[in-house]
C-alpha positions as CSV (number, residue, x, y, z in Angstrom):
1,M,59.9,-111.0,145.6
2,P,56.2,-110.4,145.7
3,Y,54.0,-113.1,147.1
4,T,51.0,-114.3,145.0
5,Q,47.9,-116.2,145.9
6,P,48.5,-119.8,145.0
7,S,46.2,-121.2,142.3
8,R,44.3,-124.5,142.6
9,G,46.8,-126.1,140.3
10,D,49.7,-125.2,142.7
11,V,48.2,-127.0,145.6
12,H,46.5,-130.0,144.0
13,V,47.5,-132.4,141.2
14,N,44.6,-134.2,139.6
15,M,44.6,-137.9,140.4
16,P,42.1,-140.6,139.6
17,L,39.6,-141.1,142.4
18,S,40.0,-144.4,144.2
19,N,36.3,-145.1,144.5
20,I,34.9,-144.3,141.1
21,A,35.7,-145.0,137.4
22,I,33.3,-144.4,134.6
23,A,32.9,-146.9,131.7
24,Y,29.9,-147.4,129.4
25,L,29.4,-151.2,130.0
26,Q,26.0,-152.5,128.9
27,A,24.4,-154.7,131.5
28,A,24.6,-158.4,130.7
29,E,20.8,-158.8,131.3
30,H,20.1,-156.5,128.3
31,F,21.2,-159.3,126.0
32,V,18.7,-162.1,125.2
33,A,20.5,-164.4,122.7
34,A,21.5,-166.8,125.4
35,K,18.0,-166.8,127.0
36,V,15.4,-167.3,124.4
37,F,16.3,-170.7,123.0
38,P,17.7,-173.6,125.0
39,N,21.5,-174.0,125.0
40,I,22.9,-177.4,124.2
41,P,26.6,-178.0,125.1
42,V,28.3,-180.2,122.5
43,M,31.7,-181.8,122.5
44,K,32.3,-181.6,118.8
45,Q,32.5,-178.4,116.6
46,S,30.1,-180.0,114.1
47,D,27.8,-183.0,114.1
48,V,24.4,-184.4,113.1
49,Y,21.2,-184.0,115.0
50,F,18.0,-185.9,114.3
51,S,14.7,-184.3,113.1
52,Y,11.3,-186.0,113.3
53,D,8.2,-185.5,111.1
54,R,5.6,-184.2,113.5
55,G,2.8,-185.4,111.2
56,E,3.7,-189.0,112.0
57,F,3.0,-188.3,115.7
58,N,-0.3,-186.5,115.1
59,R,-2.0,-189.0,112.8
60,D,-5.0,-190.9,114.2
61,E,-4.2,-194.6,113.4
62,M,-5.3,-196.5,116.4
63,E,-8.1,-199.0,115.7
64,E,-10.4,-201.4,117.5
65,R,-8.7,-204.7,118.2
66,L,-10.8,-207.8,117.6
67,P,-10.1,-211.1,119.4
68,G,-7.3,-213.0,117.9
69,T,-6.0,-210.1,115.7
70,E,-2.9,-208.0,115.9
71,T,-2.9,-204.3,116.6
72,P,-2.1,-202.1,113.6
73,G,1.6,-201.1,113.4
74,S,2.9,-197.6,113.0
75,G,6.2,-195.7,113.1
76,F,7.9,-192.5,112.3
77,D,10.8,-191.5,110.0
78,V,14.0,-189.9,111.3
79,D,15.9,-187.2,109.3
80,A,19.6,-187.6,110.0
81,D,20.7,-184.9,107.5
82,S,20.4,-181.9,109.9
83,V,23.9,-180.6,110.8
84,Y,25.2,-178.0,113.1
85,Y,28.6,-176.3,112.8
86,C,29.9,-174.1,115.6
87,R,31.6,-171.1,114.1
88,T,34.3,-169.5,116.3
89,Y,34.3,-165.7,116.8
90,G,37.1,-163.9,118.6
91,I,38.5,-160.5,119.6
92,H,41.4,-159.3,121.8
93,H,42.6,-156.3,123.7
94,D,46.3,-155.7,124.3
95,I,47.8,-154.0,127.4
96,P,51.2,-152.5,126.5
97,D,53.9,-152.6,129.2
98,P,54.2,-148.8,129.4
99,I,50.5,-148.4,129.9
100,R,50.5,-151.0,132.7
101,A,53.5,-149.4,134.4
102,N,51.9,-145.9,134.2
103,A,48.4,-146.9,135.3
104,D,47.0,-145.4,138.5
105,G,44.3,-146.9,140.7
106,P,41.4,-147.5,140.5
107,I,42.3,-148.7,137.0
108,N,42.5,-152.5,136.9
109,L,43.7,-153.1,133.3
110,D,43.1,-156.9,133.3
111,R,39.6,-156.5,134.6
112,D,38.8,-153.7,132.3
113,A,40.1,-155.6,129.3
114,T,38.1,-158.7,130.3
115,E,34.9,-156.7,130.6
116,F,35.6,-154.9,127.3
117,V,36.1,-158.1,125.2
118,T,33.2,-159.8,127.0
119,R,30.8,-157.0,125.9
120,K,32.1,-157.4,122.4
121,A,31.3,-161.1,122.5
122,L,27.8,-160.4,123.9
123,I,27.1,-157.9,121.1
124,K,28.3,-160.3,118.4
125,R,26.1,-163.1,119.8
126,E,23.1,-160.8,119.9
127,V,23.7,-159.6,116.3
128,T,24.1,-163.1,115.0
129,W,20.9,-164.1,116.8
130,V,19.0,-161.3,115.2
131,T,20.4,-162.2,111.8
132,K,19.3,-165.8,112.2
133,Y,15.9,-165.4,113.9
134,F,14.8,-161.8,114.0
135,T,14.9,-160.5,110.4
136,A,11.8,-159.5,108.4
137,G,10.7,-161.3,105.3
138,D,7.7,-162.9,103.7
139,P,6.0,-165.9,105.3
140,G,8.2,-169.0,104.8
141,D,11.5,-167.0,104.3
142,T,12.5,-167.7,107.9
143,W,9.3,-168.4,109.9
144,T,6.1,-170.0,108.6
145,F,4.0,-167.3,110.1
146,D,5.1,-163.8,109.3
147,V,3.1,-160.6,110.2
148,D,3.9,-157.0,109.1
149,G,2.9,-153.9,111.0
150,D,0.8,-151.4,108.9
151,T,-1.6,-148.5,109.2
152,S,-4.5,-150.9,108.6
153,R,-5.3,-154.6,108.9
154,S,-5.8,-157.0,106.0
155,G,-9.4,-157.8,105.5
156,S,-8.8,-161.6,105.2
157,F,-5.9,-161.9,107.6
158,D,-3.5,-164.8,106.9
159,P,0.0,-164.9,108.5
160,T,1.1,-167.5,105.9
161,S,0.3,-165.2,102.9
162,A,2.5,-162.1,102.0
163,A,-0.6,-160.4,100.5
164,N,-2.8,-160.7,103.7
165,N,-0.5,-160.7,106.7
166,N,-0.9,-157.1,107.8
167,V,-2.0,-155.9,111.3
168,V,-2.3,-152.4,112.7
169,Y,0.9,-151.0,114.3
170,W,0.9,-151.9,118.0
171,D,1.7,-148.3,119.0
172,S,-1.7,-147.3,117.5
173,A,-4.7,-147.0,119.9
174,S,-6.8,-148.9,117.3
175,S,-4.5,-151.9,117.2
176,T,-5.3,-155.2,118.8
177,P,-2.0,-156.7,120.0
178,I,-3.7,-159.1,122.5
179,E,-5.9,-160.5,119.7
180,D,-3.1,-160.6,117.2
181,I,-0.9,-162.7,119.6
182,R,-3.8,-165.0,120.5
183,T,-4.6,-165.5,116.8
184,L,-1.0,-166.5,116.0
185,K,-1.0,-168.8,119.0
186,R,-4.0,-170.5,117.6
187,Y,-2.5,-170.9,114.2
188,G,0.7,-172.4,115.7
189,L,-1.2,-174.8,117.9
190,E,-3.4,-176.0,115.1
191,S,-0.4,-176.5,112.8
192,T,2.0,-178.2,115.2
193,G,0.2,-179.3,118.4
194,F,2.5,-177.0,120.4
195,E,1.3,-173.6,121.8
196,F,3.7,-170.7,121.4
197,N,4.9,-169.8,124.9
198,S,7.6,-167.2,124.5
199,L,7.6,-163.6,123.2
200,T,10.8,-161.7,122.4
201,V,10.4,-158.0,121.6
202,G,12.6,-155.0,120.8
203,Q,12.5,-152.2,123.4
204,A,10.2,-150.0,121.3
205,V,7.7,-152.8,120.9
206,Y,7.8,-153.5,124.7
207,D,7.2,-149.8,125.4
208,A,4.2,-149.8,123.0
209,L,2.7,-152.9,124.6
210,I,2.9,-151.8,128.2
211,D,1.3,-148.5,127.3
212,H,-1.4,-149.9,125.1
213,P,-4.9,-149.0,126.4
214,D,-6.2,-152.6,126.0
215,I,-3.3,-154.1,128.1
216,V,-3.4,-151.4,130.7
217,G,-7.2,-151.7,130.9
218,R,-7.2,-155.4,131.5
219,L,-4.5,-155.1,134.1
220,D,-6.5,-152.3,135.8
221,R,-9.7,-154.3,136.2
222,G,-10.2,-155.0,139.8
223,Q,-7.4,-152.7,140.9
224,T,-8.2,-151.2,144.3
225,T,-5.1,-149.4,145.4
226,G,-2.1,-148.0,143.5
227,P,-1.5,-147.9,139.8
228,A,-1.9,-150.9,137.5
229,M,1.7,-151.8,136.5
230,A,2.5,-153.5,133.2
231,N,5.8,-155.3,133.4
232,Q,7.3,-158.3,131.8
233,E,5.8,-160.7,134.3
234,A,2.3,-159.1,134.1
235,L,2.5,-159.0,130.3
236,A,3.4,-162.7,130.1
237,A,0.5,-163.7,132.4
238,L,-1.9,-161.6,130.4
239,L,-0.9,-163.1,127.1
240,G,-0.7,-166.7,128.5
241,L,3.0,-167.0,128.0
242,S,5.9,-168.4,130.0
243,N,8.4,-165.7,129.2
244,V,8.6,-162.2,127.7
245,Y,12.1,-161.1,126.8
246,V,13.0,-157.5,126.0
247,M,16.0,-156.8,123.7
248,K,17.6,-153.8,125.4
249,A,21.1,-154.2,124.0
250,I,22.5,-151.5,121.6
251,R,25.3,-151.4,119.2
252,N,27.3,-148.7,117.4
253,T,27.3,-149.3,113.7
254,A,29.8,-146.5,112.9
255,A,33.4,-147.3,112.0
256,K,36.1,-146.4,114.5
257,G,36.9,-142.7,114.3
258,Q,33.5,-141.8,112.9
259,T,30.6,-140.2,114.8
260,A,28.9,-142.9,116.9
261,S,25.6,-144.3,115.6
262,H,23.8,-146.2,118.3
263,S,20.6,-148.2,117.9
264,F,18.8,-151.1,119.5
265,I,19.9,-154.4,118.1
266,G,16.4,-155.8,118.2
267,G,14.8,-153.0,116.2
268,K,11.0,-152.7,116.1
269,N,10.3,-156.4,115.8
270,A,8.8,-159.3,117.8
271,L,9.0,-163.0,117.8
272,L,6.4,-165.4,119.2
273,S,7.8,-168.9,119.5
274,Y,7.5,-172.3,121.2
275,V,10.4,-173.1,123.5
276,P,10.5,-176.3,125.6
277,P,11.4,-175.9,129.3
278,T,14.4,-178.2,128.8
279,P,16.0,-179.5,125.5
280,G,15.8,-183.2,124.7
281,L,16.5,-185.7,122.0
282,M,12.9,-185.8,120.9
283,T,11.9,-182.4,122.1
284,P,10.9,-179.8,119.5
285,S,11.8,-176.1,119.7
286,A,11.7,-173.1,117.4
287,G,15.4,-172.9,117.8
288,Y,18.4,-174.3,119.7
289,T,21.9,-173.0,120.3
290,F,24.7,-175.5,120.1
291,S,27.7,-174.4,122.1
292,W,31.0,-176.1,121.6
293,T,32.3,-177.1,125.0
294,G,34.8,-179.6,123.7
295,L,37.4,-176.9,122.9
296,L,39.8,-176.7,125.9
297,G,38.7,-174.0,128.3
298,N,35.3,-173.3,126.8
299,S,32.4,-172.7,129.2
300,A,28.9,-174.2,128.9
301,D,28.0,-171.3,126.5
302,G,31.0,-172.0,124.3
303,M,33.1,-169.1,125.5
304,R,36.7,-168.9,126.8
305,I,38.9,-166.0,127.9
306,K,42.7,-166.2,127.8
307,K,45.4,-163.9,128.9
308,F,48.9,-164.5,127.5
309,R,52.1,-162.7,126.7
310,M,52.8,-161.0,123.4
311,E,56.6,-160.4,123.8
312,N,57.0,-159.1,120.3
313,L,54.5,-156.3,121.2
314,A,55.8,-155.9,124.8
315,S,52.2,-156.4,125.8
316,D,49.8,-158.7,127.6
317,R,46.9,-159.9,125.5
318,V,43.4,-160.6,126.8
319,E,41.5,-162.6,124.2
320,I,37.9,-164.0,124.1
321,E,36.5,-166.7,121.8
322,A,32.9,-167.8,121.4
323,S,32.1,-171.0,119.5
324,Y,28.4,-171.7,118.8
325,A,25.7,-172.4,116.2
326,Q,22.3,-170.8,116.4
327,K,20.0,-173.2,114.6
328,L,16.4,-172.7,113.5
329,I,14.9,-176.1,114.3
330,S,11.3,-175.7,113.3
331,A,10.0,-172.7,111.2
332,D,6.4,-173.7,112.2
333,L,7.1,-173.0,115.8
334,G,7.7,-169.3,115.3
335,A,5.7,-166.3,114.3
336,F,7.6,-163.1,113.4
337,F,6.1,-159.6,113.7
338,G,8.2,-157.4,111.5
339,G,8.2,-153.6,112.0
340,I,5.3,-154.0,114.3
341,V,5.5,-150.4,115.7
342,S,5.6,-147.4,113.5
């Protein structure tokens, strides 16, 4: 019997490597829905929260007090008609017994299932956040101040008028993003008494800002060694903001079995808003997230993950639920820039 040179397949059987496994898991820090507006844990799925008329707090009513006279009285009205309702979203992933029995290391089916459904929950929360706060419209549709990107700027700029709310695309060298943001901060401050302190941008908008010659030029002044670096912290300091959030998360909008169609969830938009350092009973904010913690097992952000047996399917089920309400609290405390890059 003639001898033959053994092939690679004769001497080695492919096995999963014990130190590497490849999965496309988006980093949690790419999602901003849980960061931009304060989170308020609530025990009930729905309830009433109070709203105050800011005009009552900003009126000049104090008068000189003459001897033997009373001081003038004043007060404020409370709106008790504002209601939140935490909707519950959920998804699961099943691990059939034959798959578990046949799995090789480094596959950890429970861990992989947990990470898989967690990413689904993060994507859903980001998408619902965009639907609530990050959608273009005319001034007053969502936010009192609404600005559209265009090839030219309106002659008589007015962010409260759909006919005069255009500014030049921020990825154009002739645009003035620093002045645009400062102008909207002034509008908001004059209207509410609160200065917008937070900027949330899509990835394309962030890229345009950190490459804009006006921003790079201002950061470069006084630079002695090394390049002038525009990052989120430097951009926030330059614009006089507490935070700059970049929406890096993506989603696939194609149905299962179809060619994947990925895009940034945040699109080409930006939101300038006022956000308090901490939420409070009489503390205004552009938005709040009410997270239902009263449901057994829910975390502070309203999520819970369960693993339980599905005997009828001969499978273990890993399931996640998220219960929250994203509420726009004050339309006057936000300025939306829709399609702000070309």
